[in-house]
N, CA, C, O and the ligand as a Tripos MOL2 file, in Angstrom:
@<TRIPOS>MOLECULE
protein
  289   287    73     0     0
PROTEIN
NO_CHARGES

@<TRIPOS>ATOM
      1 N         206.6220  200.3630   70.2170 N.3       1 MET1
      2 CA        206.6000  199.7400   71.5400 C.3       1 MET1
      3 C         205.1620  199.4080   71.9150 C.2       1 MET1
      4 O         204.2500  200.1900   71.6450 O.2       1 MET1
      5 N         204.9620  198.2750   72.5220 N.am      2 ALA2
      6 CA        203.6110  197.8360   72.9190 C.3       2 ALA2
      7 C         203.0450  198.7440   74.0030 C.2       2 ALA2
      8 O         203.7970  199.3500   74.7660 O.2       2 ALA2
      9 N         201.7320  198.8360   74.0710 N.am      3 THR3
     10 CA        201.0550  199.6130   75.1020 C.3       3 THR3
     11 C         200.8270  198.7310   76.3230 C.2       3 THR3
     12 O         200.3330  197.6100   76.2060 O.2       3 THR3
     13 N         201.1940  199.2500   77.5050 N.am      4 SER4
     14 CA        200.9860  198.4910   78.7350 C.3       4 SER4
     15 C         199.4970  198.2580   78.9590 C.2       4 SER4
     16 O         198.6710  199.1250   78.6720 O.2       4 SER4
     17 N         199.1600  197.0590   79.4810 N.am      5 LYS5
     18 CA        197.7660  196.6760   79.6690 C.3       5 LYS5
     19 C         197.5970  195.9940   81.0230 C.2       5 LYS5
     20 O         198.4190  195.1680   81.4200 O.2       5 LYS5
     21 N         196.5390  196.3420   81.7150 N.am      6 CYS6
     22 CA        196.2350  195.7000   82.9890 C.3       6 CYS6
     23 C         195.9020  194.2290   82.7450 C.2       6 CYS6
     24 O         195.0860  193.9080   81.8820 O.2       6 CYS6
     25 N         196.5330  193.3420   83.5030 N.am      7 GLY7
     26 CA        196.2790  191.9190   83.3560 C.3       7 GLY7
     27 C         194.9370  191.4910   83.9130 C.2       7 GLY7
     28 O         194.4920  190.3720   83.6610 O.2       7 GLY7
     29 N         194.2870  192.3610   84.6640 N.am      8 HIS8
     30 CA        193.0080  192.0170   85.2790 C.3       8 HIS8
     31 C         191.8290  192.4720   84.4240 C.2       8 HIS8
     32 O         190.9400  191.6760   84.1230 O.2       8 HIS8
     33 N         191.8140  193.7580   84.0280 N.am      9 CYS9
     34 CA        190.6490  194.3010   83.3150 C.3       9 CYS9
     35 C         190.9660  194.7430   81.8890 C.2       9 CYS9
     36 O         190.0590  195.0690   81.1240 O.2       9 CYS9
     37 N         192.2530  194.7560   81.5280 N.am     10 GLY10
     38 CA        192.6180  195.1720   80.1760 C.3      10 GLY10
     39 C         192.7680  196.6770   80.0160 C.2      10 GLY10
     40 O         193.0200  197.1590   78.9110 O.2      10 GLY10
     41 N         192.6160  197.4310   81.1110 N.am     11 GLY11
     42 CA        192.7490  198.8900   81.0620 C.3      11 GLY11
     43 C         194.1500  199.3230   80.6590 C.2      11 GLY11
     44 O         195.1100  198.5650   80.7950 O.2      11 GLY11
     45 N         194.2580  200.5660   80.1540 N.am     12 HIS12
     46 CA        195.5460  201.0800   79.6850 C.3      12 HIS12
     47 C         196.0360  202.2840   80.4780 C.2      12 HIS12
     48 O         197.0700  202.8530   80.1270 O.2      12 HIS12
     49 N         195.3440  202.6920   81.5210 N.am     13 ASP13
     50 CA        195.7520  203.8450   82.3200 C.3      13 ASP13
     51 C         196.1980  203.3880   83.7000 C.2      13 ASP13
     52 O         195.5660  202.5320   84.3190 O.2      13 ASP13
     53 N         197.3030  203.9750   84.1780 N.am     14 PHE14
     54 CA        197.8740  203.5740   85.4600 C.3      14 PHE14
     55 C         198.1470  204.7960   86.3180 C.2      14 PHE14
     56 O         198.2460  205.9130   85.8100 O.2      14 PHE14
     57 N         198.2660  204.5800   87.6130 N.am     15 GLU15
     58 CA        198.4870  205.6780   88.5420 C.3      15 GLU15
     59 C         199.3630  205.2100   89.6950 C.2      15 GLU15
     60 O         199.4780  204.0140   89.9620 O.2      15 GLU15
     61 N         199.9870  206.1900   90.3830 N.am     16 LEU16
     62 CA        200.7760  205.8950   91.5720 C.3      16 LEU16
     63 C         199.8840  206.0130   92.7940 C.2      16 LEU16
     64 O         199.0250  206.8930   92.8610 O.2      16 LEU16
     65 N         200.0860  205.1290   93.7580 N.am     17 LYS17
     66 CA        199.3390  205.2080   95.0090 C.3      17 LYS17
     67 C         200.2560  204.7330   96.1290 C.2      17 LYS17
     68 O         201.0120  203.7760   95.9660 O.2      17 LYS17
     69 N         200.1770  205.4160   97.2670 N.am     18 THR18
     70 CA        200.9550  205.0030   98.4340 C.3      18 THR18
     71 C         200.0420  204.1940   99.3440 C.2      18 THR18
     72 O         198.9730  204.6540   99.7460 O.2      18 THR18
     73 N         200.4820  202.9840   99.6590 N.am     19 ILE19
     74 CA        199.6870  202.1090  100.5230 C.3      19 ILE19
     75 C         200.4940  201.7610  101.7710 C.2      19 ILE19
     76 O         201.7190  201.8810  101.7770 O.2      19 ILE19
     77 N         199.8090  201.3320  102.8190 N.am     20 MET20
     78 CA        200.4790  200.8990  104.0510 C.3      20 MET20
     79 C         200.1110  199.4330  104.2730 C.2      20 MET20
     80 O         199.0660  199.1360  104.8530 O.2      20 MET20
     81 N         200.9680  198.5160  103.8130 N.am     21 PRO21
     82 CA        200.6700  197.0960  103.9850 C.3      21 PRO21
     83 C         200.6130  196.7290  105.4670 C.2      21 PRO21
     84 O         201.3510  197.2930  106.2750 O.2      21 PRO21
     85 N         199.7430  195.7910  105.8240 N.am     22 ALA22
     86 CA        199.6400  195.3400  107.2140 C.3      22 ALA22
     87 C         200.9890  194.7970  107.6790 C.2      22 ALA22
     88 O         201.6030  193.9760  106.9970 O.2      22 ALA22
     89 N         201.4430  195.2560  108.8310 N.am     23 GLY23
     90 CA        202.6930  194.7760  109.3920 C.3      23 GLY23
     91 C         203.9330  195.4440  108.8300 C.2      23 GLY23
     92 O         205.0430  195.1440  109.2710 O.2      23 GLY23
     93 N         203.7740  196.3460  107.8630 N.am     24 ALA24
     94 CA        204.9300  197.0170  107.2660 C.3      24 ALA24
     95 C         205.4150  198.1360  108.1780 C.2      24 ALA24
     96 O         204.6410  198.7130  108.9420 O.2      24 ALA24
     97 N         206.7250  198.4350  108.0860 N.am     25 ALA25
     98 CA        207.3080  199.4940  108.9050 C.3      25 ALA25
     99 C         207.1570  200.8560  108.2480 C.2      25 ALA25
    100 O         207.2840  201.8810  108.9170 O.2      25 ALA25
    101 N         206.8840  200.8820  106.9330 N.am     26 HIS26
    102 CA        206.7660  202.1410  106.2210 C.3      26 HIS26
    103 C         205.8400  201.9580  105.0250 C.2      26 HIS26
    104 O         205.6250  200.8330  104.5740 O.2      26 HIS26
    105 N         205.2860  203.0610  104.5040 N.am     27 PRO27
    106 CA        204.4100  202.9810  103.3350 C.3      27 PRO27
    107 C         205.1800  202.5200  102.1000 C.2      27 PRO27
    108 O         206.4000  202.6650  102.0200 O.2      27 PRO27
    109 N         204.4480  201.9680  101.1460 N.am     28 VAL28
    110 CA        205.0370  201.4920   99.8940 C.3      28 VAL28
    111 C         204.3000  202.1570   98.7400 C.2      28 VAL28
    112 O         203.0710  202.2290   98.7390 O.2      28 VAL28
    113 N         205.0550  202.6430   97.7560 N.am     29 GLU29
    114 CA        204.4600  203.2650   96.5810 C.3      29 GLU29
    115 C         204.2350  202.1790   95.5230 C.2      29 GLU29
    116 O         205.1490  201.4120   95.2180 O.2      29 GLU29
    117 N         203.0250  202.1150   94.9640 N.am     30 VAL30
    118 CA        202.7130  201.0980   93.9610 C.3      30 VAL30
    119 C         202.1830  201.7600   92.6970 C.2      30 VAL30
    120 O         201.6470  202.8670   92.7340 O.2      30 VAL30
    121 N         202.3440  201.0520   91.5650 N.am     31 VAL31
    122 CA        201.6990  201.4370   90.3110 C.3      31 VAL31
    123 C         200.4740  200.5490   90.1870 C.2      31 VAL31
    124 O         200.5740  199.3230   90.2320 O.2      31 VAL31
    125 N         199.3170  201.1800   90.0290 N.am     32 GLN32
    126 CA        198.0960  200.3870   89.9330 C.3      32 GLN32
    127 C         197.2670  200.8270   88.7320 C.2      32 GLN32
    128 O         197.4280  201.9390   88.2290 O.2      32 GLN32
    129 N         196.3810  199.9470   88.2790 N.am     33 CYS33
    130 CA        195.4620  200.2350   87.1870 C.3      33 CYS33
    131 C         194.4740  201.3050   87.6570 C.2      33 CYS33
    132 O         193.8710  201.1790   88.7230 O.2      33 CYS33
    133 N         194.3160  202.3540   86.8560 N.am     34 SER34
    134 CA        193.3940  203.4340   87.2310 C.3      34 SER34
    135 C         191.9450  202.9800   87.2290 C.2      34 SER34
    136 O         191.1180  203.5490   87.9420 O.2      34 SER34
    137 N         191.6250  201.9660   86.4390 N.am     35 ALA35
    138 CA        190.2400  201.5170   86.3230 C.3      35 ALA35
    139 C         189.8230  200.5610   87.4360 C.2      35 ALA35
    140 O         188.7650  200.7420   88.0390 O.2      35 ALA35
    141 N         190.6440  199.5400   87.7180 N.am     36 CYS36
    142 CA        190.2190  198.5120   88.6760 C.3      36 CYS36
    143 C         191.0860  198.4490   89.9260 C.2      36 CYS36
    144 O         190.7130  197.7810   90.8900 O.2      36 CYS36
    145 N         192.2400  199.1290   89.9390 N.am     37 GLY37
    146 CA        193.0930  199.1470   91.1270 C.3      37 GLY37
    147 C         194.0560  197.9800   91.2320 C.2      37 GLY37
    148 O         194.7910  197.8820   92.2150 O.2      37 GLY37
    149 N         194.0740  197.0960   90.2520 N.am     38 ALA38
    150 CA        195.0210  195.9760   90.3010 C.3      38 ALA38
    151 C         196.4430  196.5280   90.3490 C.2      38 ALA38
    152 O         196.7900  197.4170   89.5710 O.2      38 ALA38
    153 N         197.2690  196.0040   91.2600 N.am     39 VAL39
    154 CA        198.6380  196.4870   91.4250 C.3      39 VAL39
    155 C         199.5350  195.8650   90.3690 C.2      39 VAL39
    156 O         199.5530  194.6470   90.1940 O.2      39 VAL39
    157 N         200.2860  196.7220   89.6590 N.am     40 MET40
    158 CA        201.2000  196.2640   88.6160 C.3      40 MET40
    159 C         202.5890  196.0280   89.1810 C.2      40 MET40
    160 O         203.3250  195.1770   88.6810 O.2      40 MET40
    161 N         202.9600  196.7800   90.2310 N.am     41 GLY41
    162 CA        204.2840  196.6200   90.8120 C.3      41 GLY41
    163 C         204.5420  197.6720   91.8680 C.2      41 GLY41
    164 O         203.7430  198.5910   92.0490 O.2      41 GLY41
    165 N         205.6690  197.5360   92.5730 N.am     42 THR42
    166 CA        206.0400  198.4870   93.6080 C.3      42 THR42
    167 C         207.2280  199.3140   93.1360 C.2      42 THR42
    168 O         207.9870  198.8780   92.2700 O.2      42 THR42
    169 N         207.3900  200.5070   93.7050 N.am     43 LEU43
    170 CA        208.4640  201.3990   93.2890 C.3      43 LEU43
    171 C         209.5660  201.5430   94.3230 C.2      43 LEU43
    172 O         210.6410  202.0460   93.9970 O.2      43 LEU43
    173 N         209.3380  201.1200   95.5510 N.am     44 GLN44
    174 CA        210.3800  201.2570   96.5490 C.3      44 GLN44
    175 C         210.3070  200.0860   97.5110 C.2      44 GLN44
    176 O         209.2350  199.5380   97.7700 O.2      44 GLN44
    177 N         211.4540  199.7160   98.0300 N.am     45 THR45
    178 CA        211.4960  198.5970   98.9530 C.3      45 THR45
    179 C         211.8850  199.0380  100.3510 C.2      45 THR45
    180 O         211.7290  198.2710  101.3010 O.2      45 THR45
    181 N         212.3900  200.2620  100.5020 N.am     46 ALA46
    182 CA        212.7870  200.7310  101.8250 C.3      46 ALA46
    183 C         212.8170  202.2550  101.8290 C.2      46 ALA46
    184 O         213.0560  202.8900  100.8010 O.2      46 ALA46
    185 N         212.5780  202.8120  102.9680 N.am     47 GLU47
    186 CA        212.7060  204.2540  103.1170 C.3      47 GLU47
    187 C         214.1750  204.6230  102.9400 C.2      47 GLU47
    188 O         215.0580  203.8880  103.3820 O.2      47 GLU47
    189 N         214.4380  205.7510  102.2980 N.am     48 ILE48
    190 CA        215.8250  206.1570  102.0520 C.3      48 ILE48
    191 C         216.5600  206.3620  103.3770 C.2      48 ILE48
    192 O         217.7720  206.1570  103.4440 O.2      48 ILE48
    193 N         215.8460  206.7610  104.4270 N.am     49 GLY49
    194 CA        216.4740  206.9230  105.7330 C.3      49 GLY49
    195 C         217.0090  205.6080  106.2690 C.2      49 GLY49
    196 O         218.0630  205.5730  106.9030 O.2      49 GLY49
    197 N         216.2740  204.5150  106.0130 N.am     50 GLU50
    198 CA        216.7360  203.2010  106.4520 C.3      50 GLU50
    199 C         217.9940  202.7940  105.6930 C.2      50 GLU50
    200 O         218.8990  202.1880  106.2660 O.2      50 GLU50
    201 N         218.0530  203.1240  104.4140 N.am     51 VAL51
    202 CA        219.2360  202.8070  103.6100 C.3      51 VAL51
    203 C         220.4390  203.5950  104.1240 C.2      51 VAL51
    204 O         221.5370  203.0500  104.2330 O.2      51 VAL51
    205 N         220.2330  204.8870  104.4430 N.am     52 HIS52
    206 CA        221.3290  205.6980  104.9720 C.3      52 HIS52
    207 C         221.8060  205.1550  106.3170 C.2      52 HIS52
    208 O         223.0070  205.1250  106.5840 O.2      52 HIS52
    209 N         220.8670  204.7230  107.1680 N.am     53 ALA53
    210 CA        221.2500  204.1820  108.4750 C.3      53 ALA53
    211 C         222.0620  202.9070  108.3020 C.2      53 ALA53
    212 O         223.0460  202.6920  109.0090 O.2      53 ALA53
    213 N         221.6480  202.0590  107.3600 N.am     54 LEU54
    214 CA        222.3860  200.8220  107.1030 C.3      54 LEU54
    215 C         223.7830  201.1420  106.5820 C.2      54 LEU54
    216 O         224.7560  200.5210  107.0080 O.2      54 LEU54
    217 N         223.8950  202.1030  105.6670 N.am     55 ALA55
    218 CA        225.2050  202.4880  105.1290 C.3      55 ALA55
    219 C         226.0860  203.0240  106.2510 C.2      55 ALA55
    220 O         227.2900  202.7690  106.2640 O.2      55 ALA55
    221 N         225.5020  203.7620  107.1920 N.am     56 GLY56
    222 CA        226.2750  204.2930  108.3160 C.3      56 GLY56
    223 C         226.8040  203.1840  109.2010 C.2      56 GLY56
    224 O         227.9420  203.2560  109.6670 O.2      56 GLY56
    225 N         226.0000  202.1570  109.4430 N.am     57 ARG57
    226 CA        226.4470  201.0300  110.2670 C.3      57 ARG57
    227 C         227.5580  200.2470  109.5690 C.2      57 ARG57
    228 O         228.5160  199.8190  110.2120 O.2      57 ARG57
    229 N         227.4330  200.0600  108.2590 N.am     58 ILE58
    230 CA        228.4770  199.3590  107.4940 C.3      58 ILE58
    231 C         229.7670  200.1620  107.5410 C.2      58 ILE58
    232 O         230.8440  199.5940  107.7270 O.2      58 ILE58
    233 N         229.6710  201.4750  107.3750 N.am     59 ASP59
    234 CA        230.8470  202.3400  107.4060 C.3      59 ASP59
    235 C         231.5260  202.2670  108.7640 C.2      59 ASP59
    236 O         232.7500  202.1650  108.8410 O.2      59 ASP59
    237 N         230.7410  202.3180  109.8350 N.am     60 ALA60
    238 CA        231.3180  202.2500  111.1850 C.3      60 ALA60
    239 C         232.0120  200.9080  111.3990 C.2      60 ALA60
    240 O         233.0740  200.8540  112.0200 O.2      60 ALA60
    241 N         231.4300  199.8370  110.8970 N.am     61 GLY61
    242 CA        232.0410  198.5080  111.0290 C.3      61 GLY61
    243 C         233.3560  198.4240  110.2810 C.2      61 GLY61
    244 O         234.3310  197.8650  110.7840 O.2      61 GLY61
    245 N         233.3840  198.9770  109.0840 N.am     62 LEU62
    246 CA        234.6200  198.9560  108.2930 C.3      62 LEU62
    247 C         235.7090  199.7740  108.9630 C.2      62 LEU62
    248 O         236.8750  199.3790  108.9580 O.2      62 LEU62
    249 N         235.3370  200.9210  109.5440 N.am     63 ARG63
    250 CA        236.3430  201.7510  110.2330 C.3      63 ARG63
    251 C         236.9410  200.9870  111.4160 C.2      63 ARG63
    252 O         238.1440  201.0730  111.6650 O.2      63 ARG63
    253 N         236.1090  200.2410  112.1440 N.am     64 ALA64
    254 CA        236.6070  199.4600  113.2800 C.3      64 ALA64
    255 C         237.5810  198.3990  112.8070 C.2      64 ALA64
    256 O         238.5940  198.1600  113.4650 O.2      64 ALA64
    257 N         237.3000  197.7580  111.6820 N.am     65 VAL65
    258 CA        238.1880  196.7280  111.1400 C.3      65 VAL65
    259 C         239.5220  197.3580  110.7360 C.2      65 VAL65
    260 O         240.5840  196.8100  111.0320 O.2      65 VAL65
    261 N         239.4660  198.5070  110.0620 N.am     66 VAL66
    262 CA        240.6950  199.1780  109.6150 C.3      66 VAL66
    263 C         241.5340  199.5980  110.8280 C.2      66 VAL66
    264 O         242.7550  199.4410  110.8200 O.2      66 VAL66
    265 N         240.8790  200.1330  111.8740 N.am     67 GLU67
    266 CA        241.6150  200.5370  113.0720 C.3      67 GLU67
    267 C         242.2900  199.3280  113.7280 C.2      67 GLU67
    268 O         243.4330  199.4170  114.1760 O.2      67 GLU67
    269 N         241.5840  198.2120  113.7810 N.am     68 ALA68
    270 CA        242.1650  196.9990  114.3840 C.3      68 ALA68
    271 C         243.3670  196.5180  113.5820 C.2      68 ALA68
    272 O         244.3710  196.0930  114.1540 O.2      68 ALA68
    273 N         243.2640  196.5830  112.2590 N.am     69 LEU69
    274 CA        244.3800  196.1460  111.4170 C.3      69 LEU69
    275 C         245.5680  197.0870  111.5510 C.2      69 LEU69
    276 O         246.7130  196.6350  111.5160 O.2      69 LEU69
    277 N         245.3220  198.3890  111.7050 N.am     70 ASN70
    278 CA        246.4090  199.3660  111.8240 C.3      70 ASN70
    279 C         247.1320  199.2420  113.1580 C.2      70 ASN70
    280 O         248.2810  199.6710  113.2680 O.2      70 ASN70
    281 N         246.4940  198.6670  114.1740 N.am     71 ARG71
    282 CA        247.1400  198.5140  115.4830 C.3      71 ARG71
    283 C         248.1240  197.3580  115.4870 C.2      71 ARG71
    284 O         248.9270  197.2450  116.4130 O.2      71 ARG71
    285 N         248.0850  196.5060  114.4890 N.am     72 ARG72
    286 CA        248.9610  195.3380  114.4620 C.3      72 ARG72
    287 C         250.3970  195.7240  114.1710 C.2      72 ARG72
    288 O         251.2690  194.8580  114.1130 O.2      72 ARG72
    289 ZN        192.5860  197.0020   85.6080 Zn       73 ZN73
@<TRIPOS>BOND
     1     1     2 1
     2     2     3 1
     3     3     4 2
     4     3     5 am
     5     5     6 1
     6     6     7 1
     7     7     8 2
     8     7     9 am
     9     9    10 1
    10    10    11 1
    11    11    12 2
    12    11    13 am
    13    13    14 1
    14    14    15 1
    15    15    16 2
    16    15    17 am
    17    17    18 1
    18    18    19 1
    19    19    20 2
    20    19    21 am
    21    21    22 1
    22    22    23 1
    23    23    24 2
    24    23    25 am
    25    25    26 1
    26    26    27 1
    27    27    28 2
    28    27    29 am
    29    29    30 1
    30    30    31 1
    31    31    32 2
    32    31    33 am
    33    33    34 1
    34    34    35 1
    35    35    36 2
    36    35    37 am
    37    37    38 1
    38    38    39 1
    39    39    40 2
    40    39    41 am
    41    41    42 1
    42    42    43 1
    43    43    44 2
    44    43    45 am
    45    45    46 1
    46    46    47 1
    47    47    48 2
    48    47    49 am
    49    49    50 1
    50    50    51 1
    51    51    52 2
    52    51    53 am
    53    53    54 1
    54    54    55 1
    55    55    56 2
    56    55    57 am
    57    57    58 1
    58    58    59 1
    59    59    60 2
    60    59    61 am
    61    61    62 1
    62    62    63 1
    63    63    64 2
    64    63    65 am
    65    65    66 1
    66    66    67 1
    67    67    68 2
    68    67    69 am
    69    69    70 1
    70    70    71 1
    71    71    72 2
    72    71    73 am
    73    73    74 1
    74    74    75 1
    75    75    76 2
    76    75    77 am
    77    77    78 1
    78    78    79 1
    79    79    80 2
    80    79    81 am
    81    81    82 1
    82    82    83 1
    83    83    84 2
    84    83    85 am
    85    85    86 1
    86    86    87 1
    87    87    88 2
    88    87    89 am
    89    89    90 1
    90    90    91 1
    91    91    92 2
    92    91    93 am
    93    93    94 1
    94    94    95 1
    95    95    96 2
    96    95    97 am
    97    97    98 1
    98    98    99 1
    99    99   100 2
   100    99   101 am
   101   101   102 1
   102   102   103 1
   103   103   104 2
   104   103   105 am
   105   105   106 1
   106   106   107 1
   107   107   108 2
   108   107   109 am
   109   109   110 1
   110   110   111 1
   111   111   112 2
   112   111   113 am
   113   113   114 1
   114   114   115 1
   115   115   116 2
   116   115   117 am
   117   117   118 1
   118   118   119 1
   119   119   120 2
   120   119   121 am
   121   121   122 1
   122   122   123 1
   123   123   124 2
   124   123   125 am
   125   125   126 1
   126   126   127 1
   127   127   128 2
   128   127   129 am
   129   129   130 1
   130   130   131 1
   131   131   132 2
   132   131   133 am
   133   133   134 1
   134   134   135 1
   135   135   136 2
   136   135   137 am
   137   137   138 1
   138   138   139 1
   139   139   140 2
   140   139   141 am
   141   141   142 1
   142   142   143 1
   143   143   144 2
   144   143   145 am
   145   145   146 1
   146   146   147 1
   147   147   148 2
   148   147   149 am
   149   149   150 1
   150   150   151 1
   151   151   152 2
   152   151   153 am
   153   153   154 1
   154   154   155 1
   155   155   156 2
   156   155   157 am
   157   157   158 1
   158   158   159 1
   159   159   160 2
   160   159   161 am
   161   161   162 1
   162   162   163 1
   163   163   164 2
   164   163   165 am
   165   165   166 1
   166   166   167 1
   167   167   168 2
   168   167   169 am
   169   169   170 1
   170   170   171 1
   171   171   172 2
   172   171   173 am
   173   173   174 1
   174   174   175 1
   175   175   176 2
   176   175   177 am
   177   177   178 1
   178   178   179 1
   179   179   180 2
   180   179   181 am
   181   181   182 1
   182   182   183 1
   183   183   184 2
   184   183   185 am
   185   185   186 1
   186   186   187 1
   187   187   188 2
   188   187   189 am
   189   189   190 1
   190   190   191 1
   191   191   192 2
   192   191   193 am
   193   193   194 1
   194   194   195 1
   195   195   196 2
   196   195   197 am
   197   197   198 1
   198   198   199 1
   199   199   200 2
   200   199   201 am
   201   201   202 1
   202   202   203 1
   203   203   204 2
   204   203   205 am
   205   205   206 1
   206   206   207 1
   207   207   208 2
   208   207   209 am
   209   209   210 1
   210   210   211 1
   211   211   212 2
   212   211   213 am
   213   213   214 1
   214   214   215 1
   215   215   216 2
   216   215   217 am
   217   217   218 1
   218   218   219 1
   219   219   220 2
   220   219   221 am
   221   221   222 1
   222   222   223 1
   223   223   224 2
   224   223   225 am
   225   225   226 1
   226   226   227 1
   227   227   228 2
   228   227   229 am
   229   229   230 1
   230   230   231 1
   231   231   232 2
   232   231   233 am
   233   233   234 1
   234   234   235 1
   235   235   236 2
   236   235   237 am
   237   237   238 1
   238   238   239 1
   239   239   240 2
   240   239   241 am
   241   241   242 1
   242   242   243 1
   243   243   244 2
   244   243   245 am
   245   245   246 1
   246   246   247 1
   247   247   248 2
   248   247   249 am
   249   249   250 1
   250   250   251 1
   251   251   252 2
   252   251   253 am
   253   253   254 1
   254   254   255 1
   255   255   256 2
   256   255   257 am
   257   257   258 1
   258   258   259 1
   259   259   260 2
   260   259   261 am
   261   261   262 1
   262   262   263 1
   263   263   264 2
   264   263   265 am
   265   265   266 1
   266   266   267 1
   267   267   268 2
   268   267   269 am
   269   269   270 1
   270   270   271 1
   271   271   272 2
   272   271   273 am
   273   273   274 1
   274   274   275 1
   275   275   276 2
   276   275   277 am
   277   277   278 1
   278   278   279 1
   279   279   280 2
   280   279   281 am
   281   281   282 1
   282   282   283 1
   283   283   284 2
   284   283   285 am
   285   285   286 1
   286   286   287 1
   287   287   288 2
@<TRIPOS>SUBSTRUCTURE
     1 MET1         2 RESIDUE 1 A MET
     2 ALA2         6 RESIDUE 1 A ALA
     3 THR3        10 RESIDUE 1 A THR
     4 SER4        14 RESIDUE 1 A SER
     5 LYS5        18 RESIDUE 1 A LYS
     6 CYS6        22 RESIDUE 1 A CYS
     7 GLY7        26 RESIDUE 1 A GLY
     8 HIS8        30 RESIDUE 1 A HIS
     9 CYS9        34 RESIDUE 1 A CYS
    10 GLY10       38 RESIDUE 1 A GLY
    11 GLY11       42 RESIDUE 1 A GLY
    12 HIS12       46 RESIDUE 1 A HIS
    13 ASP13       50 RESIDUE 1 A ASP
    14 PHE14       54 RESIDUE 1 A PHE
    15 GLU15       58 RESIDUE 1 A GLU
    16 LEU16       62 RESIDUE 1 A LEU
    17 LYS17       66 RESIDUE 1 A LYS
    18 THR18       70 RESIDUE 1 A THR
    19 ILE19       74 RESIDUE 1 A ILE
    20 MET20       78 RESIDUE 1 A MET
    21 PRO21       82 RESIDUE 1 A PRO
    22 ALA22       86 RESIDUE 1 A ALA
    23 GLY23       90 RESIDUE 1 A GLY
    24 ALA24       94 RESIDUE 1 A ALA
    25 ALA25       98 RESIDUE 1 A ALA
    26 HIS26      102 RESIDUE 1 A HIS
    27 PRO27      106 RESIDUE 1 A PRO
    28 VAL28      110 RESIDUE 1 A VAL
    29 GLU29      114 RESIDUE 1 A GLU
    30 VAL30      118 RESIDUE 1 A VAL
    31 VAL31      122 RESIDUE 1 A VAL
    32 GLN32      126 RESIDUE 1 A GLN
    33 CYS33      130 RESIDUE 1 A CYS
    34 SER34      134 RESIDUE 1 A SER
    35 ALA35      138 RESIDUE 1 A ALA
    36 CYS36      142 RESIDUE 1 A CYS
    37 GLY37      146 RESIDUE 1 A GLY
    38 ALA38      150 RESIDUE 1 A ALA
    39 VAL39      154 RESIDUE 1 A VAL
    40 MET40      158 RESIDUE 1 A MET
    41 GLY41      162 RESIDUE 1 A GLY
    42 THR42      166 RESIDUE 1 A THR
    43 LEU43      170 RESIDUE 1 A LEU
    44 GLN44      174 RESIDUE 1 A GLN
    45 THR45      178 RESIDUE 1 A THR
    46 ALA46      182 RESIDUE 1 A ALA
    47 GLU47      186 RESIDUE 1 A GLU
    48 ILE48      190 RESIDUE 1 A ILE
    49 GLY49      194 RESIDUE 1 A GLY
    50 GLU50      198 RESIDUE 1 A GLU
    51 VAL51      202 RESIDUE 1 A VAL
    52 HIS52      206 RESIDUE 1 A HIS
    53 ALA53      210 RESIDUE 1 A ALA
    54 LEU54      214 RESIDUE 1 A LEU
    55 ALA55      218 RESIDUE 1 A ALA
    56 GLY56      222 RESIDUE 1 A GLY
    57 ARG57      226 RESIDUE 1 A ARG
    58 ILE58      230 RESIDUE 1 A ILE
    59 ASP59      234 RESIDUE 1 A ASP
    60 ALA60      238 RESIDUE 1 A ALA
    61 GLY61      242 RESIDUE 1 A GLY
    62 LEU62      246 RESIDUE 1 A LEU
    63 ARG63      250 RESIDUE 1 A ARG
    64 ALA64      254 RESIDUE 1 A ALA
    65 VAL65      258 RESIDUE 1 A VAL
    66 VAL66      262 RESIDUE 1 A VAL
    67 GLU67      266 RESIDUE 1 A GLU
    68 ALA68      270 RESIDUE 1 A ALA
    69 LEU69      274 RESIDUE 1 A LEU
    70 ASN70      278 RESIDUE 1 A ASN
    71 ARG71      282 RESIDUE 1 A ARG
    72 ARG72      286 RESIDUE 1 A ARG
    73 ZN73       289 GROUP 0 **** ****
């Protein structure tokens, strides 16, 4: 398997770092080059709490639909 390489400086060592992008609602974890800091990618797109809250709203909506259908 090929060795991962930084596209900016050619470095081969990477690290995790949590950053707070301007205007973001929550911090984002990124993989960056240990030598120059170039970001290789992100590891999360939303806080798990936000995902749980969204799932709860979807569940509540589905229950309302089922109750309405059962009343027919
Ligand atoms: Zn680099």
